[in-house]
PLY file of the C-alpha trace (Angstrom):
ply
format ascii 1.0
element vertex 232
property float x
property float y
property float z
element edge 231
property int vertex1
property int vertex2
end_header
-5.02 12.71 -26.38
-5.48 9.50 -24.43
-8.30 7.30 -25.72
-10.46 5.36 -23.29
-12.28 2.08 -23.89
-16.04 1.83 -24.32
-16.55 0.37 -20.81
-14.56 3.20 -19.22
-16.55 5.83 -21.13
-19.86 4.24 -20.10
-18.75 4.00 -16.47
-17.65 7.64 -16.47
-21.16 8.72 -17.43
-22.30 7.65 -13.96
-20.06 10.29 -12.40
-20.04 14.07 -12.20
-16.39 15.09 -12.46
-17.13 18.34 -10.66
-18.67 16.63 -7.63
-16.91 15.36 -4.52
-18.89 12.46 -3.11
-19.33 11.34 0.49
-17.33 8.29 1.60
-20.30 5.95 1.25
-21.32 7.38 -2.14
-17.76 7.17 -3.46
-17.39 3.52 -2.44
-20.78 2.67 -3.96
-19.80 4.37 -7.23
-16.40 2.68 -7.26
-18.04 -0.73 -7.21
-20.65 0.39 -9.74
-18.03 1.72 -12.19
-15.75 -1.33 -12.08
-15.08 -2.27 -15.71
-13.01 -5.45 -15.50
-14.21 -9.00 -16.02
-12.12 -10.10 -13.03
-12.21 -9.11 -9.37
-10.28 -5.87 -9.61
-8.80 -3.81 -6.81
-10.15 -0.65 -5.26
-7.37 1.93 -5.14
-6.88 5.06 -3.07
-5.06 8.27 -4.00
-4.36 11.29 -1.84
-2.71 14.57 -2.78
-0.82 16.18 0.09
0.40 19.71 0.61
4.03 18.64 1.07
7.35 19.31 -0.62
8.86 15.85 -1.31
12.27 17.49 -1.77
12.36 18.19 1.96
13.38 15.15 4.01
10.93 15.84 6.85
8.03 15.98 4.38
8.74 12.62 2.73
6.12 10.36 4.26
6.61 6.61 4.26
5.08 3.87 6.35
2.71 0.94 6.51
-0.82 0.27 7.75
-2.74 -2.91 8.51
-6.18 -2.42 6.96
-9.10 -3.40 9.24
-10.57 -5.67 6.57
-7.41 -6.69 4.73
-6.62 -6.20 1.04
-8.00 -9.42 -0.40
-4.54 -10.21 -1.73
-2.12 -12.89 -0.55
1.53 -11.89 -0.46
4.47 -14.25 -0.66
6.74 -13.29 2.22
10.47 -13.98 2.38
12.03 -13.59 5.82
15.78 -13.13 6.28
16.54 -14.10 9.85
18.44 -16.57 12.02
17.66 -19.04 14.77
14.56 -18.60 16.90
13.43 -15.55 14.94
13.54 -17.55 11.72
11.55 -20.39 13.28
8.95 -17.98 14.65
8.57 -16.35 11.23
8.06 -19.73 9.61
5.39 -20.60 12.19
3.71 -17.24 11.52
3.22 -18.12 7.87
6.27 -16.87 5.98
6.51 -18.69 2.66
10.31 -18.60 2.58
12.76 -18.28 5.47
16.54 -18.24 5.38
19.63 -16.10 5.72
22.72 -15.94 3.50
21.44 -18.86 1.43
18.40 -16.86 0.31
20.48 -13.76 -0.36
22.82 -15.79 -2.56
19.85 -17.35 -4.36
18.58 -13.90 -5.28
22.03 -12.77 -6.37
23.13 -15.84 -8.32
19.84 -17.21 -9.66
17.95 -13.95 -10.20
15.23 -15.45 -7.98
12.22 -13.29 -7.18
9.36 -15.66 -6.33
8.23 -13.43 -3.46
6.40 -10.13 -3.01
7.97 -8.69 0.13
11.10 -9.21 2.23
11.14 -8.94 6.01
14.53 -8.90 7.72
15.93 -8.64 11.23
18.34 -5.71 11.85
21.36 -8.01 12.18
20.81 -9.31 8.63
20.68 -5.89 6.98
24.45 -5.65 6.37
24.21 -8.86 4.31
21.09 -7.69 2.47
22.78 -4.36 1.81
25.25 -6.19 -0.43
22.45 -6.78 -2.95
20.79 -3.41 -2.42
21.39 -2.50 -6.07
19.34 -5.54 -7.06
16.51 -5.12 -4.54
16.26 -1.32 -4.53
15.08 -0.77 -8.12
12.42 -3.44 -7.64
11.10 -1.79 -4.46
11.98 -4.88 -2.42
14.57 -3.50 0.00
13.28 -3.81 3.59
12.90 -0.57 5.54
12.28 0.17 9.24
9.64 2.79 8.29
7.47 0.11 6.71
8.10 -2.36 9.55
9.90 -4.74 7.20
13.14 -4.35 9.16
12.21 -5.52 12.63
13.48 -7.57 15.57
10.10 -9.34 15.51
9.70 -10.75 11.98
6.88 -13.09 13.06
4.71 -10.06 13.94
5.55 -8.46 10.59
4.52 -11.64 8.74
1.24 -11.73 10.66
0.56 -8.08 9.79
1.32 -8.63 6.11
-0.98 -11.63 6.02
-3.74 -9.62 7.73
-3.56 -6.97 5.03
-0.64 -4.59 5.53
-0.17 -1.95 2.86
2.85 0.27 2.39
2.64 3.91 1.37
5.03 6.70 0.47
4.80 10.14 -1.10
5.87 10.25 -4.73
7.75 13.15 -6.33
4.48 15.08 -6.66
3.35 14.64 -3.07
0.81 11.92 -3.85
0.15 8.74 -1.88
-1.36 5.63 -3.46
-2.38 2.32 -1.90
-4.87 -0.53 -2.24
-8.12 -0.48 -0.25
-9.33 -3.98 -1.11
-11.11 -5.89 -3.84
-14.23 -4.90 -5.77
-15.91 -8.02 -4.33
-15.62 -6.61 -0.78
-18.88 -5.31 0.62
-19.24 -1.54 0.78
-18.96 -1.36 4.56
-15.57 -3.15 4.54
-14.18 -0.86 1.84
-15.51 2.22 3.62
-13.88 1.16 6.90
-10.57 0.61 5.11
-10.77 4.01 3.41
-11.65 5.85 6.61
-8.81 4.10 8.46
-6.22 5.05 5.82
-7.29 8.69 5.66
-7.44 9.05 9.45
-4.03 7.41 9.89
-2.28 9.53 7.27
-3.93 12.73 8.51
-2.08 12.23 11.81
1.30 12.29 10.03
1.25 15.97 9.10
4.85 17.24 9.37
5.34 20.20 11.71
6.89 22.19 8.86
3.72 21.99 6.73
1.55 25.06 7.14
-2.11 25.28 6.23
-4.16 22.47 4.78
-2.39 19.10 4.77
-4.66 16.98 2.55
-5.67 18.70 -0.69
-7.62 15.95 -2.43
-8.77 12.33 -2.04
-10.02 9.94 -4.69
-10.82 6.28 -5.19
-10.96 4.13 -8.31
-11.02 0.52 -9.43
-8.66 -1.29 -11.77
-8.87 0.51 -15.13
-11.91 2.46 -13.83
-12.50 6.22 -13.55
-11.36 8.25 -10.56
-13.99 9.37 -8.03
-13.42 12.46 -5.89
-14.17 12.06 -2.19
-15.40 14.91 -0.02
-12.89 15.47 2.78
-15.66 16.80 5.03
-17.20 13.33 5.14
-14.23 12.04 7.16
-13.95 12.32 10.92
-10.54 14.03 10.91
0 1
1 2
2 3
3 4
4 5
5 6
6 7
7 8
8 9
9 10
10 11
11 12
12 13
13 14
14 15
15 16
16 17
17 18
18 19
19 20
20 21
21 22
22 23
23 24
24 25
25 26
26 27
27 28
28 29
29 30
30 31
31 32
32 33
33 34
34 35
35 36
36 37
37 38
38 39
39 40
40 41
41 42
42 43
43 44
44 45
45 46
46 47
47 48
48 49
49 50
50 51
51 52
52 53
53 54
54 55
55 56
56 57
57 58
58 59
59 60
60 61
61 62
62 63
63 64
64 65
65 66
66 67
67 68
68 69
69 70
70 71
71 72
72 73
73 74
74 75
75 76
76 77
77 78
78 79
79 80
80 81
81 82
82 83
83 84
84 85
85 86
86 87
87 88
88 89
89 90
90 91
91 92
92 93
93 94
94 95
95 96
96 97
97 98
98 99
99 100
100 101
101 102
102 103
103 104
104 105
105 106
106 107
107 108
108 109
109 110
110 111
111 112
112 113
113 114
114 115
115 116
116 117
117 118
118 119
119 120
120 121
121 122
122 123
123 124
124 125
125 126
126 127
127 128
128 129
129 130
130 131
131 132
132 133
133 134
134 135
135 136
136 137
137 138
138 139
139 140
140 141
141 142
142 143
143 144
144 145
145 146
146 147
147 148
148 149
149 150
150 151
151 152
152 153
153 154
154 155
155 156
156 157
157 158
158 159
159 160
160 161
161 162
162 163
163 164
164 165
165 166
166 167
167 168
168 169
169 170
170 171
171 172
172 173
173 174
174 175
175 176
176 177
177 178
178 179
179 180
180 181
181 182
182 183
183 184
184 185
185 186
186 187
187 188
188 189
189 190
190 191
191 192
192 193
193 194
194 195
195 196
196 197
197 198
198 199
199 200
200 201
201 202
202 203
203 204
204 205
205 206
206 207
207 208
208 209
209 210
210 211
211 212
212 213
213 214
214 215
215 216
216 217
217 218
218 219
219 220
220 221
221 222
222 223
223 224
224 225
225 226
226 227
227 228
228 229
229 230
230 231
C-alpha cells in the first residue's frame, strides 16, 4: 500500500472524498491543500467516456489558457527565411533549420521545452523522429506546433499554451496554473479547459462524454469537481 507523507495526510483531512465540490470550492481547496514549500502547480484531470483504441476517439490538441500557466517555456523554432526572423522577433529562444537538427542529433542537445516547425521543415525533422518522439518533443499539427505561422505559435506558447491528449485509459491531464495565482484566475482557466474539451466530443461517442473532473496541486490530494457547476 502506498504511504503518504504527513503533510499530504493532514491536507487530505480537509476534504471529503465522497463529495464533488463546485468549481470555486475546488479551487479554494486546491490552494488550501498545497503541501509544497515552493510555488507548485495546479493540475487538472478529466476522465472521458472514450475508447482510445479507436482513432476517432483519440483526442489531442492545445489551448491557450486565459490567464497563462505561470511557466516560461524555452521554444525552439525550425524554420527558414522570413518565418524564422518573425519567430525570433516573437520571442523564440532558439531559431534555426538543419543546423539545429544536427545539433540535437550529434550533440544530444535538449536545452528547450517545445519545438515549433514549419511544414516544409518536417521532412528534415522526421529524420530524428526516433530521438524526439520518445521525449514527447515531435511537433504535431494537432497541437499547432507544425504551422506555417511559427511566430503566432511562439506567441501562444508564451501566453500560456498547454497541450493535451487522451492517455490509454481515456484520461486528459494538463496544468491550470500556479498555486500563487488568485482563485479567480485559476477558476477561469479551469472553466475554459472544461468548456473547450466538452466541445470535442466525437460523433461516435454515445451517452455521457465527461465522466469525472478533478484538480490537485503538486504532491497534493485530488479534489473532485462537480460537473453541474460548469456552464456546458
